[in-house]
C-alpha positions as CSV (number, residue, x, y, z in Angstrom):
1,M,19.6,56.3,18.6
2,Q,22.8,57.1,20.6
3,P,26.1,57.8,18.7
4,A,28.7,55.0,18.6
5,P,31.4,54.9,21.4
6,P,35.0,55.9,20.6
7,L,37.2,53.4,18.9
8,D,39.3,52.6,22.0
9,T,36.1,51.4,23.8
10,I,34.6,49.3,20.9
11,S,34.5,45.6,21.6
12,P,32.2,42.6,20.9
13,R,30.6,43.0,24.3
14,N,29.2,46.5,24.0
15,I,27.7,46.3,20.4
16,D,25.0,44.2,18.9
17,P,26.0,41.0,17.3
18,V,27.2,41.5,13.7
19,P,28.8,39.1,11.2
20,E,32.2,37.7,12.2
21,N,34.1,39.4,9.4
22,M,32.7,42.8,10.6
23,H,34.0,42.0,14.1
24,A,37.4,41.3,12.7
25,G,37.5,44.5,10.7
26,V,36.3,46.6,13.7
27,R,38.9,45.1,16.0
28,A,41.7,45.7,13.5
29,S,40.7,49.3,13.0
30,G,40.6,49.9,16.7
31,Q,44.1,48.4,17.2
32,L,45.5,50.5,14.3
33,M,44.0,53.7,15.7
34,R,45.3,53.0,19.2
35,S,48.8,52.5,17.8
36,E,48.7,55.7,15.8
37,F,47.6,57.6,18.9
38,F,50.5,56.2,20.8
39,H,53.1,57.2,18.1
40,L,51.5,60.6,17.7
41,S,51.7,61.3,21.4
42,N,55.4,60.4,21.4
43,A,56.0,62.7,18.5
44,I,54.3,65.6,20.2
45,V,56.3,65.1,23.4
46,R,59.6,65.0,21.4
47,S,58.5,68.1,19.5
48,L,57.9,70.0,22.8
49,I,61.3,68.9,24.2
50,L,63.1,70.0,21.1
51,S,61.2,73.3,21.1
52,C,62.3,73.9,24.7
53,L,65.9,73.2,23.8
54,L,65.8,75.5,20.8
55,W,64.4,78.4,22.8
56,A,67.1,77.8,25.4
57,I,69.8,78.0,22.7
58,V,68.3,81.1,21.1
59,G,68.2,82.7,24.5
60,C,71.9,81.9,25.1
61,N,72.9,83.4,21.7
62,Q,71.2,86.6,22.7
63,N,73.1,86.8,26.0
64,Q,76.4,86.4,24.2
65,A,76.0,89.9,22.6
66,G,76.3,91.6,26.0
67,A,79.0,89.3,27.5
68,P,82.6,90.4,28.0
69,A,85.0,89.7,25.3
70,G,86.7,86.4,25.5
71,A,84.0,85.1,27.8
72,A,82.6,81.6,27.0
73,P,79.0,81.5,26.2
74,Y,76.6,80.0,28.8
75,N,73.0,78.9,28.6
76,S,70.4,79.7,31.1
77,F,71.4,76.6,33.2
78,G,75.0,77.8,33.6
79,A,76.4,75.3,31.2
80,A,78.4,76.1,28.1
81,A,76.1,76.8,25.1
82,P,76.4,74.6,22.0
83,S,77.8,75.9,18.8
84,S,75.7,77.6,16.0
85,S,75.8,74.5,13.8
86,Y,74.3,72.5,16.5
87,A,71.5,75.1,16.9
88,V,70.8,75.0,13.2
89,D,70.6,71.2,13.3
90,M,68.3,71.4,16.3
91,Q,66.1,73.9,14.5
92,A,65.9,71.6,11.4
93,R,64.9,68.8,13.7
94,A,62.3,70.9,15.4
95,N,60.9,72.0,12.0
96,E,60.8,68.3,11.0
97,Q,59.1,67.4,14.2
98,I,56.6,70.2,13.6
99,R,56.0,68.9,10.1
100,L,55.5,65.4,11.4
101,A,53.2,66.8,14.1
102,N,51.1,68.5,11.4
103,E,51.1,65.3,9.3
104,Q,50.1,63.4,12.4
105,Q,47.4,65.9,13.0
106,R,46.1,65.4,9.5
107,M,46.2,61.6,10.0
108,I,44.3,62.0,13.2
109,E,41.6,64.0,11.4
110,S,41.5,61.4,8.7
111,M,41.2,58.7,11.3
112,K,38.4,60.6,13.0
113,A,36.6,60.8,9.7
114,E,37.2,57.1,9.2
115,Q,35.9,56.5,12.7
116,A,32.8,58.5,11.9
117,R,32.2,56.4,8.7
118,T,32.8,53.3,10.7
119,N,30.3,54.5,13.3
120,E,27.8,55.2,10.5
121,Q,28.3,51.7,9.1
122,L,27.9,50.2,12.6
123,L,24.7,52.2,13.1
124,A,23.5,51.0,9.7
125,L,24.4,47.4,10.6
126,Q,22.7,47.8,13.9
127,K,19.6,49.2,12.3
128,Q,19.7,46.4,9.7
129,Q,20.0,43.8,12.4
130,E,17.1,45.4,14.4
131,Q,15.0,45.3,11.2
132,S,16.0,41.7,10.6
133,Q,15.2,40.8,14.2
134,Q,11.9,42.6,13.9
135,S,11.1,40.8,10.6
136,K,11.9,37.5,12.2
137,V,9.7,38.4,15.2
138,D,6.9,39.4,12.8
139,E,7.4,36.2,10.8
140,Q,7.3,34.1,14.0
141,K,4.1,35.9,15.1
142,A,2.6,35.2,11.7
143,Q,3.5,31.5,11.9
144,E,2.2,31.3,15.5
145,T,-1.1,32.9,14.4
146,M,-1.3,30.5,11.4
147,L,-0.6,27.5,13.7
148,A,-3.2,28.7,16.2
149,N,-5.8,29.0,13.3
150,Q,-4.9,25.5,12.1
151,A,-5.2,24.2,15.7
152,R,-8.6,25.8,16.0
153,E,-9.7,24.3,12.6
154,A,-8.4,20.9,13.7
155,L,-10.3,21.1,17.0
156,G,-13.4,22.1,15.1
157,R,-13.0,19.1,12.8
158,Y,-12.3,16.9,15.8
159,D,-15.5,18.1,17.4
160,E,-17.5,17.6,14.2
161,L,-16.1,14.0,13.9
162,G,-17.0,13.4,17.5
163,R,-20.6,14.5,16.8
164,R,-20.8,12.4,13.7
165,A,-19.4,9.4,15.7
166,K,-22.1,9.9,18.3
167,S,-24.8,10.1,15.6
168,L,-23.5,7.0,13.9
169,D,-23.4,5.2,17.3
170,A,-27.0,6.2,18.0
171,R,-28.0,5.1,14.4
172,N,-26.2,1.8,14.9
173,Q,-28.1,1.2,18.2
174,D,-31.4,1.9,16.4
175,L,-30.4,-0.5,13.6
176,Y,-29.5,-3.1,16.1
177,A,-32.9,-2.7,17.8
178,E,-34.7,-2.9,14.4
179,F,-32.6,-6.0,13.5
180,S,-33.7,-7.6,16.7
181,Q,-37.3,-6.8,16.0
182,V,-36.9,-8.2,12.4
183,Q,-35.4,-11.4,13.9
184,Q,-38.3,-11.7,16.2
185,R,-40.8,-11.2,13.4
186,I,-38.9,-13.8,11.3
187,Q,-39.1,-16.3,14.1
188,L,-42.8,-15.6,14.5
189,L,-43.4,-16.0,10.8
190,E,-41.4,-19.2,10.8
191,D,-43.6,-20.5,13.7
192,Q,-46.7,-19.5,11.8
193,N,-45.4,-21.1,8.6
194,H,-44.7,-24.3,10.5
195,L,-48.1,-24.3,12.0
196,L,-49.7,-23.7,8.6
197,Q,-47.7,-26.5,7.1
198,Q,-48.8,-28.8,9.8
199,R,-52.4,-27.7,9.3
200,L,-52.1,-28.2,5.6
201,K,-50.6,-31.6,6.1
202,D,-53.5,-32.5,8.4
203,T,-56.0,-31.1,5.9
204,S,-54.3,-33.0,3.0
205,A,-54.6,-36.2,5.1
206,Q,-58.2,-35.5,5.8
207,L,-58.8,-34.8,2.1
208,A,-57.1,-38.0,1.1
209,E,-59.1,-39.9,3.7
210,A,-62.3,-38.2,2.4
211,L,-61.4,-39.1,-1.2
212,K,-60.7,-42.7,-0.1
213,S,-64.0,-42.8,1.8
214,G,-65.8,-41.4,-1.3
215,E,-64.2,-44.0,-3.5
216,E,-65.2,-46.8,-1.2
217,A,-68.8,-45.4,-1.0
218,K,-68.8,-45.3,-4.8
219,N,-67.6,-48.8,-5.1
220,Q,-70.2,-49.9,-2.6
221,Y,-72.9,-48.0,-4.6
222,D,-71.8,-49.6,-7.8
223,S,-71.8,-53.0,-6.3
224,L,-75.2,-52.5,-4.8
225,L,-76.5,-51.2,-8.1
226,T,-75.1,-54.1,-10.0
227,S,-76.6,-56.6,-7.4
228,T,-80.0,-54.9,-7.6
229,R,-80.0,-55.0,-11.4
230,Q,-79.1,-58.7,-11.4
231,R,-81.9,-59.5,-8.9
232,S,-84.7,-57.4,-10.4
233,G,-83.7,-57.0,-14.0
234,A,-84.7,-53.4,-13.8
235,S,-82.6,-50.5,-15.1
236,I,-81.6,-48.0,-12.5
237,T,-79.9,-44.7,-13.6
238,A,-77.9,-42.5,-11.3
239,N,-79.3,-39.0,-10.7
240,N,-77.0,-36.8,-12.7
241,S,-79.2,-33.8,-12.6
242,Y,-76.5,-31.7,-10.9
243,S,-74.0,-32.5,-13.6
244,A,-76.5,-32.1,-16.3
245,G,-76.7,-28.4,-15.6
246,L,-75.4,-26.2,-12.8
247,T,-76.9,-22.7,-12.6
248,A,-75.1,-19.7,-11.3
249,V,-76.5,-17.9,-8.3
250,T,-76.3,-14.4,-7.0
251,V,-74.1,-13.5,-4.0
252,D,-74.4,-10.0,-2.7
253,G,-71.2,-8.0,-3.4
254,L,-69.4,-10.9,-5.3
255,N,-68.9,-11.8,-8.9
256,V,-70.5,-15.1,-9.8
257,R,-70.0,-16.4,-13.4
258,Q,-70.7,-19.6,-15.4
259,D,-67.6,-21.2,-16.8
260,G,-68.9,-24.1,-19.0
261,D,-70.2,-26.7,-16.6
262,L,-68.6,-24.9,-13.6
263,V,-69.7,-22.1,-11.5
264,R,-67.1,-19.7,-10.1
265,I,-67.6,-17.3,-7.2
266,E,-64.8,-14.7,-7.2
267,I,-63.7,-13.1,-4.0
268,P,-61.0,-10.4,-4.2
269,S,-58.0,-11.3,-2.0
270,D,-57.7,-7.7,-0.8
271,R,-61.2,-8.2,0.9
272,L,-60.1,-11.4,2.6
273,F,-56.4,-11.1,3.6
274,Q,-54.0,-8.6,5.0
275,S,-51.3,-7.2,2.6
276,D,-49.3,-10.0,1.0
277,G,-50.3,-12.5,3.6
278,A,-52.6,-15.4,4.4
279,T,-54.2,-14.0,7.6
280,L,-57.9,-13.3,7.2
281,R,-59.2,-9.8,8.0
282,P,-61.8,-9.6,10.8
283,E,-64.4,-8.3,8.3
284,A,-63.9,-11.4,6.0
285,S,-66.2,-13.4,8.2
286,D,-69.3,-11.8,6.7
287,T,-68.2,-12.9,3.2
288,M,-67.4,-16.4,4.4
289,N,-70.9,-16.7,5.9
290,K,-72.5,-15.6,2.7
291,V,-70.5,-18.1,0.6
292,S,-71.2,-21.0,3.1
293,D,-74.9,-20.2,3.1
294,V,-75.0,-20.3,-0.7
295,I,-73.2,-23.6,-0.8
296,L,-75.4,-25.3,1.7
297,R,-78.6,-24.0,0.1
298,T,-77.8,-24.4,-3.6
299,Y,-74.9,-26.9,-3.9
300,P,-75.2,-29.2,-0.9
301,R,-73.7,-32.3,-2.6
302,Q,-71.3,-30.8,-5.2
303,V,-67.6,-31.1,-5.2
304,I,-66.2,-27.6,-4.4
305,G,-62.7,-26.3,-4.9
306,V,-61.2,-23.4,-2.9
307,E,-58.7,-22.1,-5.5
308,S,-56.4,-19.1,-4.7
309,H,-54.5,-16.9,-7.3
310,T,-52.0,-14.1,-6.9
311,D,-50.4,-11.6,-9.3
312,R,-46.6,-12.1,-8.8
313,D,-44.0,-14.1,-7.0
314,P,-43.3,-12.7,-3.5
315,N,-39.6,-13.5,-3.7
316,G,-39.3,-13.8,0.0
317,A,-41.6,-10.9,0.9
318,G,-43.7,-11.5,4.0
319,G,-41.7,-14.7,4.6
320,W,-43.2,-16.6,1.6
321,R,-40.7,-18.5,-0.5
322,S,-42.9,-18.8,-3.5
323,A,-46.3,-17.8,-4.9
324,H,-47.4,-21.4,-4.7
325,Q,-46.7,-21.4,-0.9
326,L,-48.6,-18.1,-0.5
327,T,-51.7,-19.2,-2.5
328,A,-51.8,-22.7,-0.8
329,A,-51.8,-21.0,2.6
330,Q,-54.6,-18.6,1.5
331,S,-56.7,-21.5,0.2
332,M,-56.2,-23.3,3.5
333,A,-57.3,-20.2,5.5
334,V,-60.5,-20.0,3.5
335,F,-61.1,-23.7,3.8
336,E,-60.8,-23.4,7.6
337,A,-63.1,-20.4,7.7
338,L,-65.8,-22.1,5.6
339,S,-65.7,-25.4,7.5
340,A,-65.3,-23.9,11.0
341,K,-69.0,-23.1,11.1
342,H,-70.3,-26.0,9.0
343,Q,-68.3,-29.2,9.6
344,S,-70.3,-30.9,6.8
345,L,-68.5,-28.8,4.2
346,R,-65.2,-30.6,4.8
347,N,-66.6,-33.5,2.8
348,Q,-67.2,-31.3,-0.2
349,L,-64.2,-28.9,-0.2
350,F,-60.7,-29.3,-1.4
351,I,-58.0,-26.6,-1.8
352,L,-55.6,-25.6,-4.7
353,G,-52.9,-22.9,-4.9
354,H,-52.5,-21.8,-8.5
355,A,-49.8,-19.1,-7.7
356,N,-49.7,-16.6,-10.6
357,N,-50.3,-19.1,-13.4
358,Y,-53.9,-18.1,-14.3
359,P,-54.2,-14.3,-14.5
360,L,-57.6,-12.8,-15.6
361,A,-56.0,-9.4,-16.6
362,S,-52.6,-7.9,-17.4
363,N,-50.3,-7.3,-14.5
364,G,-49.1,-4.1,-16.2
365,T,-51.7,-2.0,-14.4
366,V,-52.7,-1.7,-10.7
367,A,-56.3,-2.6,-11.5
368,G,-55.2,-5.7,-13.4
369,Q,-53.0,-6.8,-10.5
370,A,-55.9,-6.4,-8.1
371,K,-58.2,-8.4,-10.3
372,N,-55.6,-11.3,-10.5
373,R,-55.3,-11.4,-6.7
374,R,-58.4,-13.5,-6.0
375,V,-59.9,-16.7,-4.3
376,E,-62.4,-18.6,-6.5
377,I,-65.0,-20.9,-4.9
378,V,-65.4,-23.3,-7.9
379,I,-68.5,-25.6,-7.9
380,Y,-67.9,-28.7,-10.0
381,P,-70.8,-30.7,-11.5
382,E,-69.6,-33.9,-9.9
383,S,-71.4,-35.0,-6.7
384,A,-69.3,-35.5,-3.6
385,G,-70.7,-39.0,-3.2
386,N,-69.6,-40.0,-6.8
387,R,-65.9,-39.2,-6.5
């Protein structure tokens, strides 16, 4: 670092910025030192002039010793020399000027020392200012680095949010597509349900008509029997051999059991229908053929019920509002399968949907639930012509 310039060249333009009070102190110090230099220079000049006069006077006094008697003393310039009292006064003044010059010299030395201290203070202030500026620069760089890191983190979060938004948008599109498919399935199920309801309505009407026809036939039979008795006086008894005792038969792969005067052929629903539905599996046709053959061969005149059971309420699953609706649809599907090949069975069959009201086992186990999901072909002892 270079030394500070002299005091007479110090100004706010050629030093680094310092506090305002330091500027004022430095300016006052410079002005004071310039004033002292000016007075000191004047004092030195006066001292030199007085010294010259004194030496002139002394020289004149020495010349007077060799001058003729009565001659007036002259100085080196040809003028009359001053008296000895004047020379003493001038000598005293010269001594005083010399003392003042020495004092001024000491003051100059003191001011130089003060200037040196001032320069040291200025250097210290300049160094402190440079350190402060460097500290501010370092702090600014640290802040810029921190802001840059925060900006990079923010950009990273923004990119992550963008990727998540794209992923959510893709997921939303997938869900919308699935929703559209579900709506289509619901519409299809509603159409199927409407068709089943219409078929059930038609079958119920046919059943009612068959029951009515059977009732009319029975009335005609009773009338004819009564008329015959009245004409012949003989006693004719209806053939109740079927109601007297129905015997259980064997159906390959199915459970057939005697239930009082009824015979029940149990068919597991899982072998007939697809999961939680009323649509027959393709392999169910073999079972339907076996059952229809047994009915035609062994119970050609009996009243036969197609009674469906389930293990729980679907609660809207598969589009079914209730277990009754599900079991009624299953009974209707079996009725259609049995009577499709043999139209004569329509006069013997009727359908019932028992929902989950008559379980055979506990629904607390999977095996019990499977046993309760069933369709029973129930053969009643009553003849179809006597209903």
